[in-house]
C-alpha positions in Angstrom: -50.3 -54.2 -13.9 -49.5 -55.0 -17.5 -48.7 -58.6 -18.3 -47.8 -60.8 -21.2 -47.6 -64.5 -21.2 -46.7 -65.2 -17.6 -46.1 -68.3 -15.5 -48.8 -68.0 -12.8 -49.2 -69.9 -9.6 -52.5 -70.4 -7.9 -52.8 -71.7 -4.4 -56.1 -73.3 -3.4 -56.3 -73.6 0.4 -57.5 -77.2 0.6 -56.1 -80.6 1.4 -56.5 -81.7 -2.2 -53.5 -82.0 -4.5 -52.7 -79.0 -6.7 -54.6 -79.1 -10.0 -52.7 -78.3 -13.2 -54.7 -76.6 -15.9 -54.1 -75.5 -19.5 -56.0 -72.7 -21.2 -56.2 -71.2 -24.7 -58.2 -68.1 -25.4 -59.5 -66.7 -28.6 -58.0 -63.6 -29.9 -60.1 -60.6 -28.9 -60.1 -57.3 -27.3 -61.9 -55.4 -24.6 -64.9 -53.8 -26.3 -65.0 -50.0 -26.1 -67.5 -48.9 -23.4 -70.0 -46.9 -25.4 -72.6 -44.8 -23.5 -75.4 -42.9 -25.0 -78.3 -41.5 -23.0 -80.3 -40.7 -26.1 -80.0 -39.4 -29.6 -79.3 -35.7 -30.1 -82.2 -34.0 -31.8 -80.7 -30.9 -33.3 -83.9 -29.3 -34.7 -85.7 -29.6 -31.3 -82.7 -28.2 -29.6 -82.6 -25.1 -31.8 -86.3 -24.4 -31.7 -86.6 -24.9 -27.9 -83.2 -23.4 -27.0 -82.2 -26.8 -25.4 -79.2 -29.0 -25.8 -81.7 -31.8 -25.3 -81.6 -35.4 -26.2 -84.3 -37.6 -27.6 -84.8 -40.9 -25.9 -85.4 -44.2 -27.7 -89.1 -45.1 -27.6 -90.0 -48.2 -25.8 -93.4 -49.0 -24.2 -93.6 -49.3 -20.4 -96.3 -50.6 -18.2 -97.2 -47.1 -17.1 -98.0 -46.0 -20.6 -94.9 -43.9 -21.2 -93.0 -44.4 -24.3 -89.7 -44.4 -22.6 -88.3 -44.3 -19.0 -87.0 -40.8 -19.7 -90.4 -39.6 -20.9 -91.8 -40.8 -17.6 -89.2 -38.8 -15.8 -89.8 -35.7 -18.0 -93.6 -36.0 -17.5 -93.2 -36.1 -13.8 -90.8 -33.1 -13.7 -91.2 -31.1 -16.8 -93.0 -28.2 -15.2 -92.5 -28.9 -11.5 -89.4 -29.2 -9.4 -88.5 -32.2 -7.3 -90.4 -31.1 -4.2 -93.7 -30.9 -6.2 -93.5 -34.6 -6.8 -94.7 -37.4 -4.5 -92.0 -38.2 -2.0 -91.5 -41.6 -3.6 -91.4 -42.0 -7.4 -90.9 -45.7 -8.1 -89.8 -46.5 -11.7 -91.7 -49.1 -13.6 -89.8 -52.4 -13.5 -86.2 -52.7 -12.4 -83.3 -50.3 -12.7 -82.2 -52.4 -15.7 -85.2 -51.0 -17.6 -84.4 -47.4 -16.6 -80.7 -47.8 -17.3 -80.0 -49.5 -20.7 -77.4 -52.1 -21.2 -74.9 -49.6 -22.5 -75.4 -47.3 -19.5 -74.8 -49.7 -16.6 -72.5 -48.3 -14.0 -68.8 -48.9 -14.8 -66.8 -50.9 -12.4 -64.5 -48.9 -10.1 -60.9 -49.9 -10.7 -60.3 -50.2 -7.0 -62.6 -53.2 -6.9 -59.7 -55.1 -8.5 -56.9 -53.9 -6.3 -54.7 -56.6 -4.9 -56.0 -57.6 -1.5 -53.2 -57.2 1.0 -54.3 -58.0 4.6 -52.8 -56.1 7.5 -52.3 -59.4 9.4 -49.9 -62.2 8.3 -51.1 -65.5 7.0 -51.5 -68.4 9.5 -50.5 -72.0 9.0 -52.5 -74.6 10.9 -51.2 -78.0 12.3 -52.6 -79.7 9.2 -50.4 -77.4 7.0 -53.3 -75.3 5.8 -52.5 -71.6 5.2 -55.3 -69.1 6.0 -55.8 -65.4 6.8 -58.8 -64.5 8.9 -58.7 -60.9 7.9 -58.7 -61.8 4.2 -61.6 -64.2 4.8 -63.6 -61.4 6.4 -62.7 -58.8 3.7 -63.6 -61.2 0.8 -66.8 -62.1 2.5 -67.7 -58.5 2.9 -66.9 -57.8 -0.7 -69.2 -60.6 -1.9 -71.9 -59.3 0.4 -71.6 -55.7 -0.9 -71.6 -56.8 -4.5 -74.8 -58.8 -4.0 -76.4 -55.7 -2.4 -75.2 -53.5 -5.2 -76.6 -55.8 -7.8 -80.0 -55.6 -6.1 -80.1 -51.9 -5.3 -83.2 -51.4 -7.5 -85.1 -53.5 -5.0 -84.6 -51.0 -2.2 -84.2 -47.7 -4.1 -86.7 -45.3 -5.4 -85.6 -42.9 -8.2 -86.7 -39.2 -8.2 -86.1 -36.4 -10.7 -84.2 -33.4 -9.8 -83.1 -30.3 -11.7 -79.6 -28.8 -11.4 -78.4 -25.4 -12.6 -74.6 -25.0 -13.2 -73.0 -21.7 -14.0 -69.4 -20.6 -14.5 -67.9 -17.2 -15.1 -64.4 -15.7 -15.2 -65.2 -12.2 -13.9 -61.7 -10.9 -14.6 -61.6 -9.2 -11.1 -64.7 -7.1 -12.2 -68.2 -7.0 -10.7 -70.3 -4.2 -9.2 -73.4 -4.1 -7.1 -75.6 -3.0 -10.0 -74.6 -5.8 -12.3 -77.7 -7.9 -12.9 -77.2 -11.7 -12.8 -80.9 -12.6 -13.4 -80.6 -13.4 -17.1 -77.6 -15.7 -16.5 -78.8 -17.5 -13.3 -82.6 -17.5 -13.9 -83.1 -17.2 -17.6 -83.6 -20.9 -18.0 -86.5 -21.2 -15.5 -89.4 -20.6 -17.9 -88.2 -23.5 -20.0 -86.8 -26.0 -17.5 -88.5 -25.1 -14.2 -87.0 -23.9 -11.0 -83.9 -25.9 -10.2 -83.6 -28.0 -7.0 -79.8 -27.3 -6.8 -77.7 -24.4 -8.0 -73.9 -24.5 -8.3 -72.1 -21.4 -9.4 -68.3 -21.2 -10.0 -66.3 -18.0 -10.4 -62.7 -17.5 -11.5 -60.5 -14.4 -11.0 -62.8 -12.8 -8.3 -59.6 -10.9 -7.4 -56.6 -9.9 -9.5 -54.1 -12.7 -9.8 -51.2 -10.6 -8.8 -48.3 -11.7 -6.7 -49.7 -10.2 -3.5 -53.1 -11.7 -3.8 -51.7 -15.1 -4.7 -49.3 -15.1 -1.8 -51.5 -13.5 0.9 -55.0 -14.2 -0.3 -56.1 -11.0 1.5 -59.1 -9.9 -0.7 -60.6 -13.3 -1.4 -63.0 -13.5 1.6 -64.4 -10.0 0.9 -65.1 -10.9 -2.7 -66.4 -14.3 -1.7 -69.0 -12.7 0.5 -69.9 -10.2 -2.2 -70.6 -12.8 -4.9 -72.4 -15.4 -2.6 -74.7 -12.7 -1.3 -75.4 -11.4 -4.8 -76.3 -14.9 -6.1 -78.5 -15.5 -3.0 -80.3 -12.3 -3.5 -80.7 -12.8 -7.3 -82.3 -16.3 -7.1 -84.5 -15.6 -4.1 -85.8 -12.4 -5.7 -86.7 -14.4 -8.8 -88.5 -17.0 -6.6 -90.5 -14.2 -4.8 -91.7 -12.9 -8.2 -93.0 -16.3 -9.4 -93.8 -18.5 -6.4 -96.8 -18.6 -4.0 -94.6 -20.0 -1.3 -91.2 -18.3 -1.3 -90.2 -19.8 2.1 -90.4 -23.3 0.7 -89.2 -22.5 -2.9 -86.4 -20.2 -1.9 -82.7 -21.2 -1.7 -80.1 -21.5 1.1 -76.4 -21.5 0.7 -75.2 -24.9 2.0 -71.5 -24.6 1.3 -68.9 -22.4 -0.5 -65.2 -22.7 -1.0 -62.7 -20.1 -2.2 -59.0 -20.0 -3.0 -57.4 -16.7 -4.2 -59.5 -16.0 -7.4 -61.6 -19.2 -7.3 -65.1 -19.5 -5.7 -67.7 -22.3 -5.8 -71.1 -21.8 -4.1 -73.8 -24.4 -3.9 -77.4 -23.5 -3.0 -80.2 -26.0 -2.3 -84.0 -25.4 -2.4 -85.2 -25.0 1.2 -87.6 -27.9 0.9 -84.6 -30.3 0.4 -82.4 -29.1 3.2 -83.3 -32.0 5.5 -82.2 -34.5 2.8 -78.9 -32.7 2.0 -76.2 -33.9 4.3 -72.5 -34.8 4.6 -71.5 -31.6 2.9 -67.8 -30.9 2.6 -65.4 -28.8 0.6 -61.8 -28.9 -0.5 -59.3 -26.9 -2.5 -56.1 -27.8 -4.5 -53.6 -25.3 -5.8 -51.6 -26.1 -8.9 -50.4 -22.7 -9.9 -47.0 -21.2 -9.0 -44.6 -23.9 -7.9 -47.4 -26.4 -8.4 -49.2 -25.5 -5.3 -50.2 -21.8 -5.2 -53.8 -20.8 -5.7 -53.7 -18.7 -8.8 -54.6 -21.9 -10.7 -56.3 -25.0 -9.3 -59.6 -26.1 -8.1 -62.2 -25.6 -5.4 -64.8 -28.3 -4.8 -68.0 -29.1 -2.8 -69.5 -32.5 -2.3 -72.7 -33.5 -0.7 -75.2 -36.3 -0.4 -78.5 -35.3 -1.9 -81.1 -37.8 -0.7 -79.0 -40.9 -1.3 -77.0 -39.8 -4.4 -73.5 -38.4 -3.9 -72.7 -35.3 -6.0 -69.4 -33.5 -6.4 -68.9 -30.0 -7.9 -65.4 -29.1 -9.0 -64.6 -25.5 -10.2 -61.2 -25.1 -11.8 -59.0 -22.5 -13.4 -56.4 -24.3 -15.5 -53.1 -23.3 -17.0 -53.3 -20.5 -19.6 -51.7 -19.9 -23.0 -52.8 -21.4 -26.3 -49.8 -23.7 -26.7 -49.9 -25.1 -23.1 -52.2 -28.0 -23.6 -50.1 -30.4 -21.6 -50.1 -28.0 -18.7 -53.9 -27.9 -18.7 -54.1 -31.7 -18.9 -51.6 -32.0 -15.9 -53.6 -29.4 -13.9 -56.8 -31.4 -14.4 -55.1 -34.6 -13.3 -53.6 -33.0 -10.2 -57.0 -31.5 -9.1 -58.8 -34.8 -9.8 -56.3 -36.9 -7.9 -55.4 -34.6 -5.0 -58.9 -33.4 -4.1 -60.1 -35.2 -1.0 -63.0 -34.7 1.4 -63.0 -35.7 5.0 -66.7 -36.6 5.4 -66.5 -38.9 8.5 -67.0 -42.5 9.1 -70.8 -42.3 9.4 -71.1 -41.0 5.8 -68.8 -43.7 4.5 -70.6 -46.4 6.3 -73.9 -45.3 4.8 -72.8 -45.5 1.2 -70.9 -48.8 1.8 -74.1 -50.2 3.3 -75.8 -49.4 0.0 -73.1 -51.3 -1.9 -70.3 -48.8 -2.7 -67.3 -51.0 -3.2 -65.0 -48.0 -4.0 -65.6 -46.5 -0.6 -65.1 -49.9 1.1 -61.8 -50.4 -0.8 -60.4 -47.1 0.5 -60.9 -48.0 4.1 -60.9 -44.5 5.4 -63.2 -41.7 6.4 -62.2 -39.6 3.4 -63.7 -39.7 -0.1 -62.2 -38.5 -3.5 -63.7 -36.9 -6.6 -64.0 -40.3 -8.3 -66.1 -41.8 -5.5 -69.2 -39.9 -6.3 -72.3 -41.0 -8.2 -72.1 -37.8 -10.4 -69.3 -35.3 -10.8 -69.8 -31.9 -12.3 -66.7 -30.1 -13.6 -67.0 -26.4 -14.4 -64.8 -23.4 -14.8 -62.3 -21.5 -17.0 -60.6 -24.6 -18.3 -58.5 -22.4 -20.7 -58.6 -24.8 -23.6 -58.2 -22.9 -26.9 -58.6 -23.3 -30.6 -55.6 -25.3 -31.9 -52.9 -23.0 -33.2 -52.9 -24.7 -36.6 -55.6 -22.1 -37.4 -54.3 -18.5 -37.4 -55.6 -16.1 -34.8 -57.1 -13.8 -37.5 -59.0 -16.7 -39.0 -60.4 -17.8 -35.6 -61.5 -14.3 -34.9 -63.3 -14.1 -38.3 -65.2 -17.4 -37.7 -66.1 -16.4 -34.2 -67.5 -13.0 -35.2 -69.5 -14.7 -38.0 -70.7 -17.4 -35.6 -69.2 -20.2 -37.8 -69.0 -22.6 -35.0 -68.7 -25.6 -37.3 -65.4 -24.4 -38.6 -63.9 -24.0 -35.1 -65.3 -27.1 -33.3 -62.9 -29.7 -35.0 -60.0 -27.7 -33.6 -61.2 -27.2 -30.1 -58.3 -28.4 -27.9 -60.5 -29.8 -25.1 -62.4 -32.1 -27.5 -59.2 -33.1 -29.3 -57.6 -34.1 -26.0 -60.7 -35.9 -24.8 -60.9 -37.8 -28.0 -57.2 -38.8 -27.6 -58.0 -40.0 -24.0 -55.5 -37.6 -22.4 -57.9 -35.7 -20.2 -61.5 -35.8 -18.8 -61.7 -39.5 -19.4 -65.3 -40.8 -19.2 -66.7 -37.2 -18.9 -69.5 -36.0 -21.0 -70.2 -32.5 -22.4 -73.1 -31.1 -24.4 -72.7 -29.8 -28.0 -71.2 -26.4 -28.3 -74.0 -24.3 -29.9 -72.8 -20.9 -28.8 -69.9 -18.6 -29.9 -66.6 -18.7 -28.1 -66.8 -17.0 -24.7 -63.3 -15.5 -24.6 -61.7 -12.9 -25.2 -64.0 -9.9 -25.2 -63.4 -6.2 -24.8 -64.8 -5.7 -21.2 -68.1 -3.9 -21.1 -68.9 -4.8 -24.8 -70.1 -7.7 -27.0 -67.1 -7.2 -29.2 -64.0 -9.5 -29.3 -60.9 -7.8 -28.1 -59.1 -6.2 -31.1 -57.9 -2.8 -29.7 -54.5 -1.9 -31.1 -52.9 -1.4 -27.6 -54.0 -4.9 -26.6 -52.4 -8.3 -27.5 -54.6 -10.0 -30.2 -55.8 -13.4 -28.8 -57.7 -16.0 -30.6 -61.3 -16.4 -29.3 -61.9 -19.8 -27.5 -64.4 -21.8 -25.6 -62.5 -21.5 -22.3 -65.5 -21.7 -20.1 -67.1 -25.2 -19.9 -69.4 -27.5 -18.0 -68.8 -31.3 -18.1 -70.1 -34.2 -16.0 -69.3 -37.8 -15.3 -72.0 -40.2 -14.0 -71.6 -43.8 -12.8 -74.9 -44.4 -14.6 -74.8 -42.1 -17.6 -78.6 -42.3 -18.1 -79.0 -40.6 -14.8 -78.0 -37.2 -16.3 -79.8 -35.5 -19.1 -78.6 -32.1 -20.3 -81.5 -29.7 -21.0 -79.6 -26.5 -21.9 -76.0 -25.5 -22.5 -75.4 -21.9 -23.5 -73.7 -18.7 -22.7 -75.3 -15.5 -21.3 -74.8 -12.1 -22.9 -75.2 -10.4 -19.6 -73.4 -9.3 -17.5 -70.7 -8.2 -20.0 -68.2 -6.5 -17.6 -65.5 -9.2 -18.0 -63.5 -10.4 -21.0 -65.3 -13.7 -20.6 -69.0 -14.4 -21.1 -70.9 -16.4 -18.4 -71.8 -20.0 -19.3 -74.6 -22.1 -17.9 -76.2 -25.5 -18.2 -79.4 -26.9 -16.8 -79.5 -30.7 -16.3 -82.1 -33.2 -15.3 -80.8 -35.8 -12.8 -82.1 -39.1 -11.5 -81.6 -39.1 -7.7 -81.6 -42.2 -5.5 -83.8 -42.5 -2.4 -82.9 -45.6 -0.4 -85.7 -47.4 1.5 -83.7 -48.6 4.5 -86.0 -51.4 5.8 -86.0 -53.0 2.4 -82.2 -52.8 2.2 -81.8 -54.4 5.6 -84.1 -57.2 4.7 -81.8 -58.0 1.7 -78.8 -58.1 4.1 -80.7 -60.5 6.4 -81.6 -62.7 3.5 -77.9 -62.8 2.2 -76.6 -63.5 5.7 -79.0 -66.4 6.1 -77.9 -67.8 2.8 -74.2 -67.6 3.8 -74.9 -69.3 7.2 -76.4 -72.3 5.4 -73.0 -73.0 3.7 -70.5 -71.6 6.2 -69.2 -74.5 8.2 -65.8 -76.0 9.2 -65.3 -78.2 6.1 -62.5 -77.3 3.7 -63.3 -75.5 0.4 -62.8 -77.3 -2.9 -62.5 -75.6 -6.3 -61.8 -76.6 -9.9 -59.9 -74.7 -12.5 -60.6 -75.3 -16.2 -56.8 -74.9 -17.0 -53.6 -74.0 -15.4 -51.5 -72.9 -18.4 -52.0 -69.8 -20.5 -50.1 -69.7 -23.8 -50.7 -66.3 -25.5 -48.8 -67.3 -28.5 -47.3 -64.4 -30.5 -47.9 -60.9 -29.0 -47.2 -57.7 -30.8 -46.0 -54.2 -29.9 -48.8 -51.8 -28.8 -51.4 -54.5 -28.6 -53.2 -56.4 -25.8 -54.3 -60.0 -25.6 -56.7 -61.5 -23.0 -57.1 -65.1 -21.9 -59.5 -66.5 -19.3 -59.5 -69.1 -16.5 -62.7 -70.2 -14.8 -62.9 -71.1 -11.2 -65.7 -73.3 -10.0 -66.7 -74.1 -6.4 -66.9 -77.9 -6.5 -67.3 -78.4 -2.7 -70.0 -77.9 -0.2 -68.8 -74.8 1.5 -68.0 -71.2 0.6 -64.7 -70.8 -1.3 -62.7 -67.6 -1.0 -59.8 -67.0 -3.3 -57.2 -64.3 -4.0 -54.1 -63.8 -6.0 -51.0 -63.4 -3.9 -47.4 -62.5 -4.7 -44.6 -65.0 -4.9 -42.1 -65.2 -2.1 -40.0 -62.1 -1.7 -42.0 -60.3 -4.4 -44.4 -57.3 -4.0 -46.6 -57.8 -7.0 -48.9 -60.7 -8.0 -47.5 -60.6 -11.6 -45.0 -59.0 -13.9 -45.7 -55.4 -15.0 -46.8 -56.4 -18.5 -49.7 -58.4 -17.2 -52.9 -57.6 -15.4 -55.5 -59.8 -13.8 -59.2 -59.0 -13.0 -60.6 -59.7 -10.6 -57.8 -60.4 -8.1 -60.1 -62.0 -5.5 -63.6 -63.3 -5.0 -65.9 -65.7 -3.3 -68.0 -68.6 -4.6 -70.8 -70.4 -2.9 -71.7 -74.0 -3.7 -73.7 -74.3 -6.9 -72.9 -70.7 -8.0 -71.8 -70.0 -11.5 -68.1 -70.2 -12.1 -66.0 -67.0 -11.7 -64.0 -65.8 -14.7 -60.5 -64.4 -14.3 -59.2 -62.3 -17.2 -55.5 -62.4 -17.7 -54.3 -59.6 -20.1 -50.9 -59.1 -21.7 -50.0 -55.6 -22.9 -46.8 -54.9 -24.8 -46.2 -51.2 -24.3 -43.1 -49.3 -25.2 -41.4 -49.8 -21.8 -41.9 -53.6 -22.0 -40.7 -53.7 -25.6 -37.5 -51.8 -24.6 -36.9 -54.3 -21.7 -37.4 -57.3 -24.0 -35.0 -55.9 -26.6 -32.4 -55.2 -23.9 -32.7 -58.7 -22.4 -34.1 -57.3 -19.1 -37.4 -59.1 -19.5 -38.9 -62.4 -20.7 -42.5 -63.2 -21.3 -43.1 -65.9 -18.8 -44.4 -65.9 -15.2 -46.1 -67.9 -12.5 -49.1 -66.6 -10.7 -50.5 -68.0 -7.4 -54.2 -68.2 -6.5 -54.7 -68.9 -2.8 -57.8 -70.5 -1.5 -58.5 -69.3 2.0 -58.5 -72.4 4.2 -57.3 -74.5 1.3 -54.3 -74.9 -0.9 -52.5 -72.8 -3.5 -52.9 -73.2 -7.3 -50.1 -72.3 -9.7 -50.8 -70.9 -13.2 -48.1 -70.8 -15.9 -48.2 -67.9 -18.3 -46.0 -67.6 -21.4 -45.9 -65.7 -24.7 -43.6 -65.0 -27.7 -42.8 -61.5 -28.6 -43.1 -60.7 -32.3 -40.1 -58.4 -32.4 -40.7 -54.9 -33.7 -38.4 -52.0 -34.7 -40.4 -49.9 -32.3 -38.8 -49.7 -28.9 -35.2 -50.4 -30.2 -32.1 -48.3 -30.3 -30.7 -46.6 -33.4 -27.4 -48.2 -32.8 -28.9 -51.7 -33.1 -31.3 -51.0 -35.9 -28.6 -49.9 -38.3 -26.7 -53.2 -37.8 -29.4 -55.3 -39.5 -30.2 -55.6 -43.2 -32.7 -58.4 -42.7 -36.3 -57.9 -41.4 -36.3 -57.1 -37.7 -39.0 -59.8 -37.1 -36.4 -62.4 -38.0 -33.8 -61.1 -35.5 -33.9 -63.2 -32.3 -34.0 -61.7 -28.8 -31.3 -64.1 -27.7 -28.0 -62.2 -28.0 -26.0 -65.3 -29.1 -28.5 -66.2 -31.8 -28.7 -62.5 -32.7 -25.1 -62.3 -33.8 -25.7 -64.8 -36.4 -28.1 -62.4 -38.1 -25.5 -59.7 -38.5 -24.1 -58.9 -42.0 -20.9 -61.0 -42.2 -19.3 -58.3 -44.4 -20.0 -55.7 -41.8 -17.0 -56.6 -39.6 -18.6 -55.0 -36.5 -19.3 -51.6 -38.1 -22.6 -50.1 -38.9 -24.2 -51.5 -42.0 -26.6 -48.6 -42.7 -26.5 -44.8 -42.4 -30.0 -44.7 -41.1 -32.3 -47.6 -40.2 -33.9 -49.1 -43.2 -37.3 -48.9 -41.5 -36.9 -45.1 -41.2 -35.9 -44.9 -44.9 -39.0 -46.9 -46.0 -41.5 -44.8 -44.1 -40.0 -41.5 -45.1 -39.9 -42.6 -48.7 -43.6 -43.6 -48.4 -44.5 -40.2 -47.0 -42.7 -38.4 -49.9 -44.4 -40.5 -52.5 -47.8 -40.2 -50.9 -47.5 -36.4 -51.1 -46.0 -33.8 -48.9 -48.8 -31.5 -50.0 -51.4 -33.6 -48.2 -53.7 -31.2 -46.1 -53.1 -31.7 -42.4 -49.9 -33.7 -42.8 -48.2 -34.2 -39.4 -51.2 -32.4 -37.8 -54.1 -34.8 -38.3 -54.0 -38.2 -36.7 -53.8 -41.3 -38.8 -56.1 -44.4 -38.7 -55.1 -46.7 -35.9 -55.5 -49.9 -37.9 -53.4 -48.5 -40.7 -50.7 -47.4 -38.3 -50.6 -51.0 -36.9 -50.4 -52.4 -40.4 -47.6 -50.0 -41.4 -45.6 -51.1 -38.3 -46.2 -54.8 -39.3 -44.9 -54.1 -42.8 -41.8 -52.4 -41.4 -41.1 -55.3 -39.1 -41.5 -58.0 -41.8 -40.3 -55.9 -44.8 -43.5 -56.7 -46.7 -44.9 -54.3 -49.2 -47.0 -51.4 -48.0 -50.7 -51.4 -48.7 -52.8 -48.4 -49.7 -52.6 -46.2 -46.6 -53.3 -42.6 -45.9 -50.4 -40.2 -45.7 -51.5 -39.2 -42.2 -51.1 -42.8 -41.1 -47.6 -42.9 -42.4 -46.8 -39.7 -40.6 -48.2 -40.9 -37.3 -46.2 -44.2 -37.7 -43.0 -42.1 -38.3 -43.5 -40.0 -35.2 -44.4 -43.0 -33.1 -41.3 -44.8 -34.3 -39.0 -41.9 -33.4 -40.7 -41.4 -30.0 -40.3 -45.1 -29.1 -36.5 -45.3 -29.4 -34.7 -46.4 -26.3 -32.5 -43.4 -26.5 -33.8 -40.2 -28.1 -32.3 -38.8 -31.2 -31.4 -35.6 -29.3 -30.1 -36.5 -25.8 -31.2 -34.2 -22.9 -27.6 -33.3 -22.3 -27.6 -31.4 -25.7 -30.4 -29.1 -24.7 -29.4 -25.4 -24.5 -28.5 -24.4 -21.0 -29.0 -20.7 -21.5 -31.8 -18.6 -23.1 -31.8 -18.7 -26.9 -31.9 -15.4 -28.8 -31.1 -14.1 -32.2 -27.5 -13.5 -31.2 -26.6 -17.0 -30.1 -29.1 -19.2 -32.0 -26.8 -20.0 -34.9 -23.8 -21.0 -32.7 -26.1 -23.3 -30.6 -27.5 -24.9 -33.7 -23.9 -25.6 -34.9 -23.0 -27.0 -31.5 -26.0 -29.3 -31.5 -25.0 -30.8 -34.9 -21.4 -31.1 -33.8 -22.2 -33.0 -30.6 -24.7 -35.4 -32.0 -23.4 -39.0 -32.2 -22.8 -40.1 -35.8 -26.0 -42.3 -36.2 -28.1 -39.8 -34.3 -26.6 -37.0 -36.6 -27.7 -38.9 -39.7 -31.2 -39.5 -38.4 -31.5 -35.9 -37.2 -30.5 -34.4 -40.5 -32.6 -36.9 -42.4 -35.8 -36.0 -40.5 -35.1 -32.2 -40.4 -34.6 -32.4 -44.2 -38.0 -34.2 -44.6 -39.7 -31.4 -42.6 -37.9 -28.7 -44.6 -39.3 -30.3 -47.8 -42.8 -30.5 -46.2 -42.7 -26.8 -45.3 -42.2 -26.1 -49.0 -45.8 -27.2 -49.4 -47.1 -25.3 -46.4 -49.8 -23.6 -48.5 -51.6 -26.9 -49.0 -50.5 -29.0 -46.0 -51.1 -26.2 -43.4 -47.8 -27.0 -41.7 -45.9 -24.1 -40.1 -42.3 -23.9 -38.9 -43.5 -23.4 -35.3 -45.7 -26.4 -35.5 -43.0 -28.5 -37.2 -40.5 -27.5 -34.5 -42.8 -28.6 -31.7 -43.5 -31.9 -33.5 -39.7 -32.5 -33.9 -39.0 -31.7 -30.3 -41.7 -34.1 -29.1 -40.5 -37.0 -31.2 -36.7 -36.5 -31.4 -36.4 -35.4 -27.8 -39.5 -36.7 -25.9 -40.1 -34.9 -22.6 -39.5 -36.7 -19.4 -42.9 -37.7 -17.9 -42.3 -36.4 -14.4 -40.2 -33.3 -15.2 -42.4 -30.3 -15.7 -40.0 -27.8 -14.0 -39.6 -24.2 -15.2 -36.0 -25.0 -16.1 -37.0 -27.9 -18.2 -39.7 -25.8 -20.0 -37.1 -23.2 -20.7 -34.7 -25.7 -22.2 -37.4 -27.2 -24.4 -38.5 -23.7 -25.6 -34.8 -23.1 -26.5 -34.6 -26.3 -28.4 -37.8 -25.4 -30.3 -36.3 -22.1 -31.4 -33.2 -24.0 -32.6 -35.5 -26.4 -34.6 -37.2 -23.4 -36.2 -33.9 -22.0 -37.1 -32.7 -25.3 -38.7 -36.0 -25.5 -40.6 -35.9 -22.0 -42.1 -32.2 -21.1 -42.4 -30.4 -21.3 -45.7 -27.1 -22.2 -44.1 -25.6 -23.2 -40.8 
């Protein structure tokens, strides 16, 4: 749903003539959604052993200096059941949840509304859809209820313990789990909920993966051991063990994975709609040696989801771990029943309403907790021996900047919108089992220590989760992983049903006053959107306002044009796509966003796309309105082909998209042959990198500055002089340019079809060079030569041949997005070996 300047049609279902509107919008972007529950107080954390956060201080009517302090005062030494059954926060939810921590909108709320029933046309020529009217009405009703949920909801504190441990198929009856599971209790109080995840409870051999024949036995062993450990601890400290003890409410296992959730006995009656699921992403993308097991539940009136995963191994396989996370996140589904869905919808859950089924997904929950052996390592730009040295010395600050999980999260490639506490403990993997010494025995493969074992969370209202501790336990030590744990303070919803139903009655009476047989009338402030010049890799948003100018409820929705499936072209998105306005209500704002991504740029350069469209807004019971959208593409060398780029000696910005006008820009002395050996843009950026310094530390490893990369691209497109930019920004612009080409420098057909070894690598390297098309050959040799020169400065820029080869493969032969087969991985590994050979050999 990406769009540029489109021609849009809007139908308003009335008897009035179609209104034509023009709109201009200021340049601007969508602000980044920044969420911060509180400031991190490092000194307090270290002295108390917490990963705690210090709230901002604001006076409330109850005398507390912050809403969080009120919560901490009520629950600091007592658990949830020691509190009054109803803890009403002072003021509204908006005072408890700051402006930056309001719940984010579920993307499904903006899904295109497609009724199951066809539209109807009345005798008066009015088009309407009764089902769409009902759905739009329900959506408006649920949104109103959701916006007023603080009026019928009490908020109570609860404490959650989350633990994760890869047991490496170890574990004996005498192993004591008390320090791991209960060591936090003196500081944080006894938790109301306990979630424990295990990985590798059985050997991940072929028999166990295929038959799963020992998993149930080990599942029973570990669940009983947890149950016995926590209840023994309760008996030693509580005057009422029957009330304060724990009950296993659900467990789920799959091969080596196990997740168990326990609830305090006093809360059992308020814990319902418990369900579990498992997703295998291991062998053949489905077996259970890797994947996730999950448990979800409704605790009071908050929905919680616990996901325990074991992701792809090996230090270099970051993309595999990212893909495993995405698969588990998307494929996990819980069949909770229609009653559970109706209850959350009744409290204003639009995401569940949009699904329209009795199942729920991971994303549908108020709070998600993700734990397990995520297998993210320290980036291989730091040698294993150096990682080991820092880990043994406890030099966490030297390792954290290279933690793969945080690097991938910062790049937005995985665990989007999830939070994690600060890592204040040494890497938890890989230890010599039975010791506190990192594995360095001569007969074992030396592996770099890493923070494989993690706990993250994602909350619709971020202020409703506060992490108290995040650490590792030194016991048990029978595995090559150390156990990890976190204690978190949650804010739990407790809905007062009579108050909620009173709000429904009030809203229905309000609708009834306006709902009659008269036709709706709306006004649009413009019907033409001209986005002007739009650039590669950027987004631009314009707005249209719709106002109900009549005396009855107006329901609108965007609909596709005749014989089309989408409401707009792929380079445009619209939000919201439907809504309802009552007379006198504030105008609704529709955001129209144009995004020029690489696919759109390639289609524009090839003449397969133009930046204009028409969108239709249909008013139920009224007429249609048509909105015209248009934009001009500021042409860029990104997203073009090498064959075309070498034809032009003039700035690419001056080359028209129209093929007839484009021929006029060709060099008349060229006579149809290529004018340049390599694109001039490529020469300029390589020259800039060389002059900036190939000895720059982190060159081709560290990211550039986004604004500088955009400016460098603009200079390339307009052939203006470069400004003062970092070498890393030039390097990132170079790699982005090569990755954006319509046809990669190294075509997939040139990848080796057999395994590469020392006997055949030179012949395959020669064959690759022989079979490259002439222009591709020039560019390939040019870029490889640049990296060979850069490796001459490896002592200062930290670049290695292996790292350079992987970078070259990614930009000269980008992987196909949907092809992660073993055969494809083998071919890419072979190509990387050829790249290493070309980077290091003295002759071909």
